[in-house]
C-alpha positions in Angstrom: -9.3 3.9 27.8 -7.8 1.1 25.6 -9.1 2.9 22.5 -7.5 6.2 23.5 -4.2 4.3 24.2 -4.3 2.6 20.8 -5.1 5.9 19.0 -2.0 7.4 20.7 0.1 4.4 19.7 -1.2 4.8 16.1 0.0 8.4 16.1 3.4 7.5 17.4 3.7 4.6 14.9 2.9 6.9 12.0 5.4 9.5 13.2 8.1 6.8 13.6 7.4 5.4 10.1 7.9 8.8 8.6 11.1 9.3 10.5 12.4 5.9 9.4 11.4 6.6 5.8 13.1 10.0 5.8 16.3 8.5 7.3 16.3 5.8 4.6 15.8 8.4 1.8 19.0 10.1 2.9 21.1 7.0 2.2 22.9 6.7 -1.1 22.0 4.2 -3.7 24.8 1.8 -2.9 23.8 1.6 0.7 20.1 1.0 -0.2 21.2 -1.8 -2.7 23.0 -3.6 0.2 20.0 -3.6 2.5 18.6 -7.1 3.0 15.2 -7.8 1.5 13.6 -7.7 5.0 14.8 -6.1 8.2 12.8 -6.5 11.5 13.3 -4.0 14.3 11.4 -4.3 17.6 10.3 -1.1 19.5 8.3 -0.6 22.6 5.8 2.2 22.3 3.6 3.1 25.3 4.4 -0.3 26.8 3.4 -2.2 23.7 6.0 -4.2 21.7 5.7 -3.5 18.0 7.7 -4.7 14.9 8.8 -2.3 12.3 9.7 -4.1 9.1 11.7 -2.6 6.3 11.4 -4.1 2.9 13.7 -3.7 -0.1 12.2 -4.8 -3.4 13.6 -4.6 -6.9 11.0 -3.3 -9.3 10.8 -4.2 -13.0 11.5 -0.6 -14.1 15.1 -0.6 -12.7 14.0 1.0 -9.5 14.1 -0.1 -5.9 11.1 0.1 -3.6 11.8 0.7 0.1 8.9 0.3 2.5 8.7 0.6 6.3 5.7 -1.1 7.8 4.2 -1.6 11.2 1.0 -3.2 12.4 -0.7 -2.1 15.7 -2.7 -5.2 16.6 -5.6 -4.4 18.8 -7.6 -7.6 19.2 -6.3 -11.0 18.2 -4.9 -10.3 14.7 -7.0 -7.3 14.0 -5.6 -3.8 14.0 -4.1 -1.0 11.9 -1.3 -1.6 9.4 0.8 1.4 8.5 3.3 1.7 5.7 5.4 4.4 4.1 7.6 3.9 1.1 9.6 5.4 -1.7 11.3 4.4 -4.9 14.8 5.2 -5.9 16.1 5.0 -9.5 19.6 4.1 -10.8 20.6 7.7 -10.5 19.7 7.8 -6.8 16.7 10.0 -7.3 13.9 9.3 -4.9 10.2 9.8 -4.9 7.2 8.7 -2.7 6.0 5.2 -3.7 2.7 5.2 -5.6 -0.4 3.5 -4.4 0.1 0.6 -6.8 3.5 -0.2 -5.2 2.3 0.2 -1.7 -0.9 -1.9 -2.0 0.9 -5.2 -1.1 2.2 -3.7 2.1 -1.1 -2.4 3.5 
């Protein structure tokens, strides 16, 4: 039964990450630039407390990388790490983050 519950939590976590990413992508560049480098938000999903972490990183190519991450720990420190991200350039144009940028968050 615990496996089924964790699979359901994983589905909800992925859905929430996509929602959070889409909300952030709607913000203008000035607002994204003012985000702190790290923001932690706690949510309870199916009775389990989880941390959603939003990262803001300045990339060397004059872009910002915004990542939302969550880890669903199942046993001790083992579990699934989920992350969704995007980049935004100096003109405010956004695109999904590539695998190279996301690697450090997975």
